[in-house]
C-alpha positions as CSV (number, residue, x, y, z in Angstrom):
1,M,95.7,80.2,82.2
2,M,97.6,82.9,80.2
3,R,94.6,84.2,78.3
4,D,92.5,84.3,82.0
5,E,95.2,86.4,83.3
6,I,95.0,88.4,80.5
7,H,91.2,88.6,80.8
8,D,91.2,89.9,84.7
9,L,93.5,93.3,83.5
10,P,91.8,96.3,82.9
11,P,90.8,97.3,79.3
12,S,94.2,99.8,79.3
13,A,96.4,96.8,80.0
14,K,94.5,94.5,77.1
15,L,94.9,97.8,74.9
16,V,98.6,97.5,75.5
17,F,98.9,94.0,75.2
18,K,97.2,93.9,72.1
19,I,99.7,96.6,70.4
20,L,102.4,94.7,71.4
21,E,101.4,92.0,69.9
22,W,100.5,92.9,66.6
23,N,103.5,95.9,67.0
24,G,106.3,94.0,68.7
25,G,108.3,95.8,70.7
26,M,107.4,99.6,71.5
27,T,109.1,102.3,73.9
28,Q,106.3,103.9,76.3
29,K,106.3,107.2,74.5
30,A,105.7,104.9,71.2
31,L,102.8,103.0,73.3
32,A,100.9,106.4,74.5
33,E,101.3,107.7,70.9
34,E,99.9,104.3,68.9
35,S,97.1,103.8,72.3
36,L,95.8,107.5,72.3
37,L,96.0,107.0,76.0
38,A,98.0,109.2,78.7
39,P,101.4,108.5,79.4
40,R,100.6,107.7,83.0
41,T,97.5,105.2,82.1
42,V,100.0,103.4,79.7
43,R,103.0,103.1,82.6
44,S,100.1,101.6,84.6
45,A,99.1,99.2,82.0
46,L,102.6,97.9,81.6
47,D,102.5,97.7,85.5
48,D,100.0,95.6,85.4
49,L,101.2,93.4,82.2
50,S,104.3,93.1,84.3
51,S,103.0,92.0,87.2
52,I,101.6,88.7,85.2
53,D,105.1,88.8,83.5
54,A,103.8,89.1,80.6
55,V,106.1,91.7,78.9
56,T,109.9,92.1,78.8
57,E,111.9,95.2,79.5
58,D,115.1,96.1,77.6
59,V,117.0,99.2,77.4
60,Y,116.7,100.9,74.2
61,I,120.4,101.4,73.0
62,P,119.6,104.6,71.0
63,D,118.6,106.0,74.2
64,A,119.5,104.2,77.3
65,R,116.9,106.4,79.6
66,K,114.0,104.8,77.6
67,R,112.8,101.2,78.1
68,V,111.7,98.8,75.3
69,Y,109.0,96.9,76.2
70,S,108.0,93.6,74.3
71,L,105.5,90.5,75.0
72,R,107.2,87.3,76.1
73,S,107.6,84.8,73.8
74,E,104.4,82.2,75.7
75,F,101.8,85.3,75.5
76,S,102.3,86.4,71.7
77,D,100.4,84.6,69.5
78,A,102.7,85.6,66.7
79,T,106.3,84.4,65.9
80,T,109.0,86.4,64.6
81,N,111.8,85.9,63.0
82,G,114.9,88.2,64.4
83,E,114.6,90.8,66.3
84,P,111.6,92.9,66.7
85,E,110.9,95.8,65.2
86,I,111.4,98.8,67.9
87,R,109.1,101.9,67.8
88,N,110.7,104.8,69.7
């Protein structure tokens, strides 16, 4: 069922999903740099992923104005030991 939900998303949301799957937690800026998508497109992709409850949003400790996005465990194929790497 989860893969069906992802299958129905736009390509930009699928790309952001895969980047989060590969890299772990990232800020919007880091996602935009890694994906080469416009910041507005990254925000839209994160909204799409949030609508299917695929991502979590946490405060980025070094700068509380920013948020760190990561995949929920049930959407991630990879298992992580400890905290995910956070890229700003």
